[in-house]
C-alpha positions in Angstrom: -38.6 164.9 45.3 -35.9 164.0 47.6 -32.2 163.2 45.7 -29.8 160.5 45.8 -26.7 162.7 48.2 -26.4 163.7 51.7 -24.2 165.9 52.6 -22.9 168.4 55.4 -21.9 171.8 55.7 -19.8 173.3 58.1 -21.1 176.1 60.4 -24.7 177.0 62.0 -26.3 178.5 59.3 -26.0 178.9 55.6 -23.6 180.4 53.6 -24.7 181.2 49.9 -22.6 178.3 48.7 -24.6 175.8 51.1 -27.7 177.1 49.7 -26.6 176.4 46.1 -25.6 173.3 46.8 -29.3 172.6 48.5 -31.0 172.7 45.8 -29.4 170.6 43.5 -31.7 168.4 42.7 -30.1 164.5 43.9 -29.4 166.5 47.1 -31.6 164.4 49.2 -30.4 165.6 52.9 -28.8 167.1 55.2 -27.2 165.5 58.2 -25.6 167.7 61.2 -22.3 167.5 63.2 -21.6 168.9 67.0 -19.8 172.0 64.7 -23.5 172.9 63.4 -25.3 173.4 67.1 -25.2 175.9 69.5 -28.4 175.8 71.4 -31.7 174.3 70.5 -33.4 178.3 69.0 -30.3 178.1 66.8 -30.8 174.1 65.1 -33.8 174.9 64.8 -33.4 178.2 62.6 -31.3 176.1 60.8 -33.1 173.3 59.7 -36.5 175.9 58.5 -34.1 177.7 57.1 -33.2 174.7 55.1 -36.2 173.8 54.6 -37.8 177.1 53.1 -34.6 176.2 50.7 -35.4 172.8 49.5 -38.9 172.1 51.6 -38.2 167.8 50.3 -34.7 168.2 52.2 -34.2 165.2 55.1 -32.3 166.4 58.1 -30.8 163.7 60.3 -27.9 163.8 63.0 -26.5 160.8 65.4 -28.2 160.9 68.2 -27.2 157.7 69.9 -26.3 158.4 73.5 -23.4 158.0 74.8 -20.2 159.3 72.7 -21.8 159.3 69.8 -24.5 161.9 70.4 -24.1 165.5 68.3 -27.2 167.7 70.0 -25.4 168.5 73.6 -25.7 172.5 74.6 -29.3 172.4 75.9 -30.5 168.9 74.6 -30.8 165.8 77.5 -27.0 164.2 77.7 -28.6 160.4 77.0 -26.6 157.6 78.6 -24.9 154.9 76.5 -27.3 151.5 75.2 -24.6 149.2 77.2 -26.1 150.7 80.4 -29.3 149.7 79.8 -27.6 146.0 79.1 -25.8 146.0 82.2 -29.0 146.8 83.9 -31.2 144.2 82.1 -28.8 141.2 83.4 -30.4 142.2 87.1 -33.9 144.2 86.2 -35.4 143.3 83.2 -38.3 144.7 83.2 -37.3 147.8 84.6 -34.3 148.6 81.7 -37.0 148.2 78.9 -38.8 150.6 80.7 -35.5 153.1 80.2 -34.9 151.8 77.0 -38.5 152.5 75.8 -38.6 156.6 77.5 -35.0 157.3 76.7 -36.1 156.5 72.7 -38.7 158.3 73.1 -36.8 161.2 74.8 -33.8 161.5 71.8 -36.8 161.2 69.5 -39.3 164.4 71.2 -36.0 166.7 71.3 -34.6 166.3 68.1 -37.8 166.0 66.2 -38.3 169.4 67.8 -35.3 171.2 66.7 -36.6 170.2 63.0 -34.3 167.0 62.3 -36.6 164.7 60.9 -34.5 161.1 62.2 -31.6 159.9 63.9 -29.4 157.3 62.5 -30.2 155.2 65.3 -30.4 152.7 67.0 -26.9 150.7 66.8 -27.6 146.4 66.3 -24.3 145.8 66.7 -23.4 143.0 69.3 -20.6 144.3 71.7 -17.7 142.1 71.3 -14.3 143.3 69.7 -15.0 146.3 67.8 -13.7 149.2 70.3 -15.8 151.2 67.7 -18.5 149.7 69.4 -18.2 149.1 72.4 -21.0 150.1 74.5 -23.1 151.9 71.8 -24.3 148.5 71.3 -27.4 146.9 73.9 -25.4 144.0 75.0 -23.3 141.2 74.3 -25.7 138.9 72.4 -28.9 139.0 70.4 -31.3 137.5 73.2 -30.1 140.6 75.2 -30.7 143.5 72.1 -33.4 142.4 70.7 -35.9 143.3 73.6 -33.9 147.0 74.3 -33.3 147.8 71.2 -37.4 147.1 69.9 -38.5 149.2 73.7 -36.3 152.2 72.5 -37.3 152.1 68.8 -41.3 152.1 70.1 -40.6 154.9 72.1 -39.0 156.5 69.0 -42.3 155.5 66.6 -44.1 156.8 69.5 -42.3 160.3 69.5 -43.2 160.5 65.8 -39.4 159.8 64.2 -38.2 156.5 62.3 -35.6 154.0 63.1 -32.8 153.1 61.7 -30.7 149.9 62.5 -26.8 149.7 62.0 -24.4 148.5 60.8 -25.5 145.9 58.9 -25.0 142.8 58.7 -23.0 143.5 61.9 -20.0 145.6 62.6 -18.9 144.6 66.7 -17.1 141.1 65.5 -14.6 143.4 63.7 -11.6 144.7 65.5 -10.6 148.0 62.9 -12.8 150.8 63.4 -13.8 150.9 59.5 -13.4 155.3 59.9 -9.8 155.3 60.0 -8.8 151.5 58.7 -10.2 148.9 56.4 -12.1 146.6 58.4 -12.6 142.8 57.2 -14.3 140.2 58.9 -13.0 136.4 57.7 -15.8 134.6 59.2 -18.2 132.9 56.8 -22.1 133.9 56.0 -23.5 130.8 57.9 -21.2 132.4 61.9 -22.2 135.8 60.7 -26.2 135.2 59.9 -26.5 132.2 63.5 -25.0 135.2 65.5 -24.7 139.5 63.9 -27.6 138.9 61.3 -30.1 138.0 64.1 -30.8 141.6 65.2 -31.3 142.7 62.1 -34.0 139.7 61.2 -35.6 139.5 65.0 -36.3 143.2 64.7 -36.8 143.8 60.5 -40.4 145.0 61.6 -39.0 147.8 63.3 -36.8 148.6 61.3 -37.4 151.4 58.5 -34.1 151.9 57.3 -30.2 150.3 57.8 -27.4 151.3 57.1 -25.1 148.6 55.9 -20.9 147.9 57.8 -18.2 149.3 55.3 -16.3 145.6 56.4 -15.6 142.8 54.1 -16.6 140.0 55.2 -14.3 138.3 52.6 -15.2 134.8 53.0 -18.2 136.3 51.9 -18.4 139.2 49.0 -14.8 141.1 47.8 -17.2 144.2 48.7 -18.0 146.5 51.7 -21.6 145.2 52.7 -22.6 149.0 51.6 -20.9 148.6 48.0 -22.2 144.6 47.7 -25.0 143.6 45.8 -24.5 140.2 47.4 -25.7 142.0 51.3 -27.9 144.9 49.9 -29.8 143.0 46.6 -29.8 138.8 47.6 -29.7 138.8 51.3 -31.8 142.0 52.3 -34.0 142.7 49.3 -35.0 138.9 48.3 -34.2 136.8 50.6 -35.5 139.2 53.3 -37.5 140.7 51.7 -36.1 144.5 53.9 -38.0 147.1 51.9 -37.0 149.9 54.2 -34.5 152.4 52.9 -30.8 151.8 53.1 -28.2 154.7 53.8 -24.7 154.3 52.7 -22.1 154.7 55.6 -20.4 158.3 55.4 -18.4 157.5 52.2 -15.1 159.5 52.9 -14.7 156.8 56.0 -10.9 154.8 55.0 -13.1 151.6 54.8 -15.2 153.0 51.4 -11.8 154.4 49.6 -11.4 150.6 48.1 -14.0 151.8 45.5 -11.6 154.8 43.8 -13.0 158.3 44.4 -16.1 160.2 46.0 -17.7 159.7 42.2 -17.4 156.7 42.1 -17.8 155.4 46.0 -21.0 157.2 46.0 -22.2 155.3 42.5 -21.0 151.6 44.5 -23.1 152.4 46.6 -26.4 153.3 44.7 -25.3 150.4 42.2 -24.9 148.8 45.2 -28.8 149.2 46.4 -28.6 152.1 48.5 -31.1 154.5 48.1 -29.4 157.4 49.1 -25.5 158.1 50.3 -23.4 160.5 53.2 -20.1 162.0 52.1 -19.6 164.3 55.3 -17.0 166.7 56.5 -15.3 166.7 53.1 -16.9 169.4 50.7 -15.0 168.8 47.5 -15.7 165.2 47.9 -19.7 166.1 48.3 -19.3 168.5 44.9 -17.5 165.6 42.9 -19.5 162.4 43.6 -23.0 164.8 43.4 -21.7 165.9 40.1 -21.2 162.2 39.7 -24.4 161.2 40.1 -26.6 164.1 38.2 -27.6 161.6 35.4 -28.5 159.3 38.3 -32.1 158.9 38.3 -33.9 160.0 41.5 -33.4 157.1 43.9 -37.3 155.1 45.5 -39.3 158.2 46.8 -42.5 156.4 48.1 -39.1 154.7 50.7 -37.5 157.5 51.3 -40.4 159.3 52.6 -41.1 157.5 55.3 -38.1 158.3 56.9 -39.7 162.2 57.6 -40.6 162.6 61.0 -43.3 164.4 62.5 -42.1 167.4 62.8 -44.1 169.7 65.6 -45.2 173.3 64.4 -44.0 174.8 67.7 -41.4 178.2 68.6 -37.8 177.0 70.2 -36.1 178.6 73.0 -32.5 178.7 73.9 -33.4 176.1 76.1 -35.8 173.5 75.3 -39.7 173.1 76.8 -41.8 170.5 75.8 -43.9 169.6 78.2 -45.3 168.0 81.4 -44.4 163.9 79.8 -41.2 165.5 78.6 -40.2 166.7 81.8 -40.7 163.4 83.9 -39.2 161.4 81.0 -36.1 163.6 80.9 -35.4 163.2 85.0 -35.7 159.8 84.6 -33.1 159.6 82.4 -31.4 162.0 84.5 -31.8 160.6 87.3 -30.4 157.1 85.9 -27.4 158.6 84.2 -26.7 160.3 87.3 -26.8 156.6 89.1 -24.3 155.3 86.7 
């Protein structure tokens, strides 16, 4: 059974404390960061060990490409998604082909080392947000939708579920929600007509969404990830979205409006998230876990859709995943060198 809390570990191997935590029923996921990565072989040994302890665990990573890429040593260094958007302006067909290949390549490498999914792609508009920037495919929905769709097509071809972020849109908000309270003063109609359209138009390709830690103050007083309005009324009822809802990291500064770690995860789950992330603070993760011990387990059928098609293969220090992988890797690396 999959629990409602996703947390992390400090090192490249499991400690006794990690093993004990993994066995808690409400722990449902693990997210890996750069500090957990030494080589493909080591990552696969780590994820295999996690599954020995907890066979039903979901393992995730942020492997977007560009400046948000946790798996580096021994993996393909992927371009930022914004570069596909730039190419799309002059060579749309080539840009779409490269975006699809990049989605496949990312997913193939992530799955090979035993990770179920990457929290990708970013569907925000590249507007005034410094924290989004070229993590976004483009500056408008018209270009984002075909490019993100191609990237997700590649992910799915490799056997990976997709997660769109950060609903209903973080690109038009200047503040970085990691370190500050982020507030968007726009009306619901303006958000709906602009930022939300990429999520709406790509809904059929999305297995999960991650709401933004942004307060849309003229719509609801709570950040979207703590808001029944955004998660229940808009997503579940009006848009009929039945995918997984992951909270963004509940230790981020913009999440602190909800109180301590236990109050934050309760607020996220009560609002409609299926799983809450508590990262980089073990004490906070333990407090959050204690806070939801008596909570019912989340929707299992929904969360099971996030399980990746992980190949049963031996992974060495250097990846070698076959001829198609080698060919696609070269295409993406050549594109990156050309930038």
